[in-house]
C-alpha positions as MATLAB code, in Angstrom:
seq = 'MADLIGVFHFLRPAWLLMLIPLAALWWLTRPRRTGEDKIAEGIAPHLARALTVGFEDGRRYFAIDGVALTLGLLVLATAGPTWSRVDNPLLAQTAPLAVALKVTPSMENTDVQPTRHKRAAIKILDLIDRRAGAQTALFAWAGSAHRVTPLTEDPGIVRSYLSGLSADIMPSEGDRADQALALAQAELARSDTPGAILFVLDDMNPANVQAFSTGADTRPPVIFLVVAGEGVRLPQLDGIGNSTVVRITGDDSDLDQIERRVISAYRAALLEDSRQDWEDRGWMFGWIALLLFLPWFRRGWTMKWALAFLLVGLPGTSAQAEGWRDWFLTPDQQGQIAMNNNDFAAAADLFEDTAWRAYALLRAGRYAEAAEAYGFIETSEAASAEGIALLRNRKYRDGLRAFEKAVERDPENAVAAANLEVARALVAYVERSQEASDTGEDAGIGADDTVYDNESGRGEEMLVDPEETGPPAGLSTEDWMRAVDTQVGDFLASRFRLETVREAE';
ca = [
      -4.483   22.117   -2.228;
      -6.722   21.756   -5.273;
      -6.626   17.964   -4.890;
      -7.744   18.215   -1.251;
     -10.640   20.491   -2.171;
     -11.662   18.078   -4.903;
     -11.993   15.120   -2.490;
     -13.513   17.065    0.433;
     -16.846   15.599    1.542;
     -18.852   14.615    4.619;
     -19.064   11.071    5.930;
     -22.486   11.660    7.536;
     -24.078   14.419    5.429;
     -27.566   13.828    6.911;
     -26.465   15.676   10.034;
     -26.178   18.867    7.974;
     -29.993   19.052    8.020;
     -29.677   20.073   11.665;
     -28.375   23.426   10.454;
     -31.884   24.349    9.257;
     -33.670   24.259   12.665;
     -30.546   25.729   14.271;
     -30.659   28.715   11.899;
     -34.408   29.120   12.518;
     -33.908   29.040   16.299;
     -31.157   31.628   16.029;
     -33.318   33.932   13.922;
     -36.312   33.720   16.262;
     -34.292   34.089   19.471;
     -31.939   36.884   18.442;
     -32.976   40.289   19.881;
     -34.133   42.924   17.392;
     -32.568   46.322   17.306;
     -34.775   48.967   18.957;
     -35.917   51.986   16.961;
     -36.088   55.721   17.652;
     -39.799   55.427   18.663;
     -38.706   53.906   21.998;
     -36.975   57.140   23.008;
     -38.999   59.262   25.422;
     -40.658   62.318   23.878;
     -39.268   65.667   24.844;
     -35.780   64.379   25.561;
     -32.891   64.836   23.219;
     -32.071   61.587   21.450;
     -28.476   61.483   22.721;
     -29.660   61.999   26.304;
     -32.359   59.357   25.905;
     -29.751   56.825   24.765;
     -27.619   57.580   27.814;
     -30.552   57.339   30.214;
     -32.265   54.295   28.745;
     -31.265   50.994   30.379;
     -30.568   48.159   27.952;
     -30.658   50.307   24.825;
     -29.425   48.013   22.031;
     -29.463   50.314   19.034;
     -25.675   50.174   18.488;
     -25.058   46.585   19.485;
     -24.101   44.205   16.691;
     -23.312   40.887   18.409;
     -25.324   38.999   20.987;
     -24.747   35.911   23.076;
     -27.047   33.896   20.843;
     -24.684   34.581   17.899;
     -21.821   32.824   19.645;
     -24.098   29.976   20.721;
     -25.409   29.467   17.200;
     -21.924   29.517   15.697;
     -20.622   27.036   18.283;
     -23.538   24.658   17.778;
     -23.152   24.982   14.009;
     -19.524   23.923   14.259;
     -20.545   20.943   16.383;
     -23.043   19.933   13.702;
     -20.303   20.137   11.060;
     -18.026   18.046   13.280;
     -20.754   15.422   13.696;
     -21.272   15.317    9.930;
     -17.701   14.024    9.576;
     -15.731   16.280    7.203;
     -12.860   14.450    5.512;
     -10.289   14.940    2.798;
      -7.776   12.138    3.441;
      -7.619    8.372    3.879;
      -6.715    6.451    7.026;
      -3.273    4.852    6.893;
      -3.211    1.063    6.937;
      -1.085   -0.110    9.880;
      -0.163   -3.269    7.966;
       1.487   -1.144    5.284;
       4.522    1.060    5.745;
       3.663    4.622    6.677;
       6.568    5.942    4.670;
       6.438    5.483    0.938;
       9.032    3.132   -0.595;
      11.729    4.774   -2.669;
      13.634    3.351   -5.627;
      17.000    5.103   -5.967;
      18.702    4.938   -9.370;
      22.332    6.112   -9.391;
      24.207    6.954  -12.561;
      27.610    5.206  -12.456;
      29.686    6.595  -15.310;
      33.150    8.212  -15.672;
      31.483   11.647  -15.774;
      30.371   11.104  -12.162;
      34.042   11.241  -11.147;
      34.162   14.952  -12.044;
      35.408   17.075   -9.118;
      33.281   20.187   -9.719;
      31.291   18.836   -6.747;
      33.667   17.890   -3.960;
      35.072   15.336   -3.400;
      33.559   13.906   -6.615;
      30.061   13.808   -8.049;
      29.812   10.084   -7.339;
      30.977   10.299   -3.723;
      28.766   13.302   -2.971;
      25.804   11.455   -4.509;
      26.534    8.426   -2.314;
      26.658   10.644    0.782;
      23.311   12.217   -0.102;
      21.724    8.803   -0.662;
      22.936    7.547    2.719;
      21.711   10.713    4.459;
      18.325   10.283    2.835;
      18.097    6.650    3.958;
      18.976    7.633    7.520;
      16.223   10.265    7.516;
      13.692    7.707    6.275;
      14.211    5.298    9.175;
      12.089    2.185    8.745;
      11.131    2.957    5.141;
      11.880    0.618    2.262;
      14.583    1.608   -0.216;
      15.796   -0.123   -3.377;
      19.043    0.714   -5.191;
      19.728    0.583   -8.940;
      22.777    1.487  -11.001;
      22.998    2.335  -14.663;
      25.473    3.271  -17.358;
      25.315    1.497  -20.743;
      22.944   -0.969  -19.023;
      20.807   -0.839  -15.897;
      20.938   -3.280  -12.981;
      19.168   -3.789   -9.678;
      21.734   -3.582   -6.877;
      19.380   -4.270   -3.940;
      15.632   -4.932   -3.771;
      13.329   -2.957   -1.488;
      14.655   -3.306    2.040;
      14.269   -1.556    5.394;
      17.859   -2.358    6.378;
      20.097    0.646    5.617;
      23.185   -1.496    6.198;
      22.465   -3.566    3.083;
      22.147   -0.487    0.872;
      25.236    1.070    2.458;
      27.433   -1.969    1.844;
      26.438   -2.366   -1.814;
      26.576    1.365   -2.486;
      30.211    1.389   -1.372;
      31.069   -1.157   -4.056;
      29.656    0.836   -6.987;
      32.092    2.483   -9.375;
      32.293    3.173  -13.096;
      34.834    0.421  -13.760;
      32.476   -2.379  -12.649;
      29.735   -1.460  -15.165;
      29.636   -3.803  -18.174;
      29.479   -0.988  -20.720;
      29.564    2.786  -20.945;
      26.523    4.787  -21.977;
      23.339    6.273  -20.573;
      20.395    3.861  -20.408;
      18.308    5.700  -17.849;
      15.239    4.285  -19.597;
      16.239    0.770  -18.517;
      16.754    1.960  -14.945;
      13.265    3.483  -15.017;
      11.723    0.191  -16.141;
      13.529   -1.761  -13.399;
      12.510    0.760  -10.727;
       8.873    0.674  -11.809;
       8.838   -3.126  -11.703;
      10.337   -3.095   -8.198;
       7.798   -0.599   -6.850;
       4.969   -2.612   -8.401;
       5.776   -5.405   -5.923;
       4.959   -3.133   -2.975;
       1.436   -2.525   -1.694;
       2.454    0.984   -0.658;
       2.732    3.636   -3.418;
       6.216    5.049   -3.774;
       8.492    7.238   -5.878;
      11.672    6.979   -7.958;
      14.787    9.069   -7.313;
      17.285    9.464  -10.159;
      20.707   10.724   -9.029;
      22.598   11.948  -12.072;
      24.814   14.639  -13.528;
      23.369   14.568  -17.060;
      20.921   12.574  -19.149;
      20.897   11.660  -22.813;
      17.872   13.378  -24.445;
      17.057   10.038  -26.083;
      15.765    8.880  -22.683;
      13.184   11.661  -22.407;
      10.582    9.742  -24.422;
      10.645    6.823  -21.971;
      10.083    9.172  -19.030;
       7.328   11.153  -20.764;
       5.282    8.189  -22.000;
       2.631    7.331  -19.424;
       3.970    9.918  -16.989;
       0.573   10.317  -15.298;
       0.247    6.616  -14.488;
       3.811    5.787  -13.428;
       5.234    6.628   -9.981;
       6.509   10.199   -9.641;
      10.150   10.750  -10.554;
      12.558   13.039   -8.718;
      15.800   14.064  -10.423;
      18.652   14.963   -8.057;
      21.194   16.787  -10.226;
      24.707   16.292   -8.846;
      26.710   18.820  -10.841;
      28.222   22.282  -10.597;
      26.135   25.449  -10.736;
      26.983   25.996  -14.389;
      25.490   22.672  -15.515;
      21.922   22.964  -16.826;
      19.703   20.071  -17.906;
      16.829   21.569  -19.955;
      15.800   18.097  -21.176;
      14.407   17.366  -17.699;
      12.073   20.379  -17.615;
       9.494   18.969  -20.016;
       9.031   15.598  -18.291;
       5.631   15.272  -16.650;
       5.050   14.013  -13.108;
       8.633   14.816  -12.171;
      10.585   17.212   -9.967;
      14.110   18.501  -10.494;
      16.202   19.135   -7.368;
      19.739   20.471   -7.457;
      22.249   19.240   -4.899;
      23.015   21.693   -2.097;
      25.614   21.989    0.620;
      22.972   21.650    3.338;
      19.939   19.384    3.718;
      17.488   21.579    1.791;
      17.701   19.250   -1.212;
      16.816   16.274    0.989;
      13.891   18.237    2.430;
      12.524   18.800   -1.085;
      12.882   15.111   -1.925;
      11.105   14.015    1.254;
       8.228   16.438    0.693;
       7.769   15.153   -2.851;
       7.823   11.505   -1.777;
       5.285   12.119    1.003;
       3.077   14.135   -1.355;
       3.108   11.312   -3.883;
       2.243    8.791   -1.170;
      -0.716   10.838    0.042;
      -1.982   11.429   -3.486;
      -1.889    7.708   -4.248;
      -3.537    6.931   -0.913;
      -6.506    9.136   -1.837;
      -7.128    6.934   -4.872;
      -7.003    3.705   -2.845;
     -10.661    2.811   -2.315;
      -9.681   -0.004    0.077;
      -8.788    2.496    2.827;
     -11.399    4.240    4.987;
     -11.743    8.003    4.976;
     -10.299    9.753    8.038;
     -12.877   11.677   10.096;
     -11.581   15.247   10.584;
     -14.541   16.458   12.639;
     -12.334   16.870   15.709;
     -10.867   20.011   14.149;
     -14.269   21.729   14.182;
     -14.782   20.488   17.734;
     -11.647   22.288   18.936;
     -12.755   25.535   17.250;
     -16.154   25.207   18.951;
     -14.387   24.738   22.286;
     -12.451   27.985   21.782;
     -15.659   29.842   20.943;
     -17.153   28.468   24.137;
     -14.639   30.381   26.303;
     -16.300   33.879   26.008;
     -19.581   32.467   27.338;
     -18.278   33.017   30.868;
     -18.197   36.768   30.390;
     -20.889   38.776   32.122;
     -23.743   39.250   29.736;
     -22.754   36.252   27.600;
     -23.496   33.381   29.981;
     -26.308   31.149   28.731;
     -26.891   28.292   31.142;
     -29.244   26.410   28.883;
     -26.708   26.442   26.046;
     -23.947   25.328   28.393;
     -26.009   22.340   29.491;
     -26.791   21.523   25.854;
     -23.110   21.641   24.956;
     -22.041   19.404   27.844;
     -24.693   16.851   26.978;
     -23.806   16.943   23.291;
     -20.068   16.510   23.700;
     -18.959   12.958   22.804;
     -17.792   10.909   25.757;
     -14.595    8.937   26.017;
     -13.942    5.561   27.531;
     -10.281    6.321   28.234;
      -9.338    6.511   31.876;
      -7.825    9.789   33.071;
      -4.232    8.805   33.769;
      -2.852   12.222   32.822;
      -3.804   15.424   31.123;
      -3.396   13.836   27.675;
      -6.129   11.324   28.486;
      -8.583   14.199   28.885;
      -8.234   15.100   25.215;
      -6.712   12.114   23.356;
      -7.533    8.420   23.242;
      -4.683    5.915   23.714;
      -4.663    5.197   19.966;
      -4.358    8.904   19.180;
      -1.473    9.223   21.628;
       0.126    6.185   20.039;
      -0.215    7.766   16.591;
       1.546   10.910   17.836;
       4.396    8.786   19.182;
       4.503    6.897   15.866;
       4.770   10.148   13.908;
       7.716   11.099   16.114;
       9.390    7.744   15.333;
       9.090    6.736   19.003;
       7.901    3.238   18.130;
       8.554    1.739   21.571;
       6.282    4.291   23.244;
       3.689    3.875   20.483;
       3.612    0.119   21.043;
       2.867    0.653   24.730;
       0.134    3.213   23.996;
      -1.830    1.585   21.174;
      -4.932   -0.398   22.066;
      -5.736   -1.251   18.441;
      -4.198   -4.671   17.799;
      -3.012   -3.980   14.259;
      -1.401   -0.660   15.127;
       0.226   -2.137   18.242;
       1.675   -5.046   16.257;
       3.052   -2.681   13.623;
       4.650   -0.451   16.288;
       6.218   -3.489   17.973;
       7.704   -4.567   14.635;
       9.144   -1.114   13.979;
      10.502   -0.972   17.546;
      12.451   -4.189   17.011;
      10.431   -6.170   19.561;
       9.996   -9.005   17.103;
       8.797  -11.722   19.472;
       5.999   -9.504   20.779;
       5.157   -8.328   17.266;
       4.809  -11.914   16.009;
       2.534  -12.735   18.912;
       0.378   -9.655   18.301;
       0.042  -10.351   14.568;
      -1.072  -13.884   15.441;
      -4.372  -12.478   16.730;
      -5.227  -10.888   13.355;
      -6.886  -13.275   10.916;
      -5.746  -11.732    7.619;
      -3.192  -12.647    4.988;
      -1.329   -9.346    5.445;
      -1.054   -9.941    9.196;
       0.309  -13.460    8.679;
       2.899  -12.076    6.262;
       3.927   -9.439    8.807;
       4.107  -12.169   11.447;
       6.502  -14.080    9.200;
       8.745  -11.022    8.840;
       8.858  -10.598   12.616;
       9.717  -14.269   13.114;
      12.496  -14.204   10.520;
      14.024  -11.143   12.128;
      13.854  -12.964   15.438;
      15.727  -15.861   13.748;
      12.758  -18.201   13.999;
      13.207  -19.294   10.410;
      10.921  -22.298   10.240;
       8.202  -20.519   12.213;
       8.502  -17.628    9.774;
       8.210  -20.030    6.860;
       5.003  -21.439    8.331;
       3.614  -17.926    8.807;
       4.159  -17.121    5.119;
       2.519  -20.402    4.161;
      -0.444  -19.374    6.295;
      -0.552  -15.978    4.548;
      -0.652  -17.584    1.097;
      -3.274  -20.066    2.271;
      -5.494  -17.226    3.470;
      -5.109  -15.264    0.244;
      -3.564  -17.064   -2.743;
      -3.596  -13.743   -4.653;
      -1.266  -12.053   -2.153;
       1.813  -11.611   -4.343;
       3.903  -10.096   -1.545;
       3.283  -13.071    0.749;
       4.089  -15.489   -2.083;
       7.389  -13.704   -2.771;
       8.254  -13.695    0.933;
       7.456  -17.401    1.108;
      10.026  -18.157   -1.587;
      12.620  -16.044    0.215;
      11.890  -17.827    3.495;
      12.253  -21.236    1.848;
      15.597  -20.243    0.366;
      16.733  -18.875    3.717;
      15.793  -22.051    5.582;
      17.553  -24.168    2.961;
      20.671  -22.018    3.239;
      20.735  -22.252    7.039;
      20.306  -26.020    6.940;
      23.052  -26.429    4.342;
      25.319  -24.353    6.553;
      24.437  -26.557    9.499;
      25.310  -29.673    7.507;
      28.657  -28.218    6.484;
      29.565  -27.079    9.984;
      31.262  -29.332   12.485;
      31.662  -27.860   15.918;
      31.578  -31.119   17.915;
      28.782  -32.545   19.945;
      30.014  -31.019   23.158;
      30.476  -27.497   21.850;
      29.224  -24.929   24.320;
      27.093  -21.935   23.432;
      28.307  -18.634   24.797;
      26.073  -15.749   25.759;
      27.192  -13.722   22.718;
      27.177  -16.600   20.192;
      24.828  -16.603   17.216;
      22.787  -19.805   17.016;
      20.461  -20.836   14.165;
      17.553  -23.139   14.771;
      18.034  -26.714   13.642;
      14.511  -28.053   13.602;
      15.133  -30.319   10.634;
      18.036  -32.022   12.437;
      20.336  -31.650    9.446;
      23.938  -31.148   10.622;
      25.295  -29.718   13.839;
      24.333  -26.401   15.359;
      26.259  -23.641   13.606;
      27.995  -21.264   16.029;
      29.529  -17.956   15.136;
      32.062  -16.694   17.633;
      31.951  -12.877   17.619;
      35.612  -12.752   18.621;
      36.527  -14.380   15.309;
      34.595  -11.965   13.101;
      37.031   -9.058   13.389;
      39.625   -7.945   10.821;
      42.052  -10.644    9.654;
      45.458  -10.709   11.338;
      47.916   -8.209    9.899;
      45.244   -5.828    8.556;
      44.042   -2.644   10.166;
      40.322   -1.980   10.380;
      40.555    0.600    7.571;
      42.444   -1.849    5.294;
      39.937   -4.587    6.110;
      36.959   -2.355    5.229;
      38.672   -1.363    1.974;
      39.119   -5.046    1.147;
      35.436   -5.699    1.863;
      34.440   -2.836   -0.470;
      36.627   -4.318   -3.192;
      35.005   -7.719   -2.772;
      31.536   -6.149   -3.062;
      32.619   -4.345   -6.212;
      33.984   -7.557   -7.740;
      30.757   -9.360   -6.890;
      28.620   -6.639   -8.475;
      30.837   -6.512  -11.569;
      30.440  -10.262  -12.093;
      26.708  -10.139  -11.493;
      26.198   -7.179  -13.853;
      28.192   -8.877  -16.646;
      26.169  -12.073  -16.225;
      22.898  -10.151  -16.394;
      24.053   -8.347  -19.538;
      24.937  -11.661  -21.223;
      21.578  -13.180  -20.310;
      19.690  -10.177  -21.696;
      21.675  -10.396  -24.919;
      20.685  -14.033  -25.300;
];
């Protein structure tokens, strides 16, 4: 609350000068209270009050008071009060989150059922599901720290790699939370949207406290989710600045605390971003003025001249009245409400603003339409978003060209440059797969087949028959999934050992 008060200001402060003539008009027009000299001589004062028509001696409020207050609120609304920034539709509305999971033998303790590690994994997956469309990165640490997945909006990727994490795949035992912090900070630095870091742990070596305390005010906020029994206390976490400690609970109250902290951190960082416009909050004062306008219809309070002034002064709207919402909200405002409710399909149909509509189409999974909409925006960020939509629509070479266009428009756009490298690697991989495949020239393409583009002409079209992607013969679905988890764990173990060797060199 103190931060909001500190940034409160008016976008058009010159309009506040209108309060001076308004106050003068109110003072000159307001009736004065009558005195005892108006009472007829020879009549008892209490009888004179009862017999005198329009005696105002005991009246405190007049119609002009309500008019002046209403017009004053309209002046404040016109001045444009604000205390928050406008969200950029080309950036994710939800802050990215880097999740660092401690993977040590102590996490196999059963004081939290079924084990600390499994309960932590369940909480992480629940959190990802609640943050639909938000970017999440996953890290693991023990005696060394490793990035498991980069920032991604696909919960399936995080879920598959999370299932392969266990203490026996870590290269060494220990507690290097400081290394996990450094990796998480580096990952969040690649995102244009400010985010937070979630550490899921059961204990932390006090030797790591210095790394978390140094530069605490400038690093992303840290949230510690303590996955341990009620008797476990971690006093070393209490003195770390810019951090929040949350204990695991049987319900979702711990996830609620984490979400509130992440959103608070995002909003605080957004206030410091001078690239974003300030959001005009004058409409709030306008609604209060409208409520104060209701008593004017009472007998003795009606002021026709003020009513005409109010109707003339109200801002008009160009939106056509297609329903009661159109009387009060513009299409973009209705689209924003739908966006806040995660109804991205409805938001895409409501938005008139091109950038917001393109972003809603992307979040709704209508990738072809999103790519087309982003094509009308001549910015590097829009071209990068167009490339993402094209890649998700399996238009790999078109996506590659979109990222090239983004880098051409802004060579300093690090995100577009990184996406360009990923797109190049993806196109090369698809083309190598096409070269290695041999389905015959006359192979037919079924309605449910997956087909990659083959613009370069290298190799045959690669077809994936969905009927052949099920569990191998002789294995049940449960056994097949367990085998997949084992393969992921083996892959991570090899990758972690290789990273440890490279760091040692």
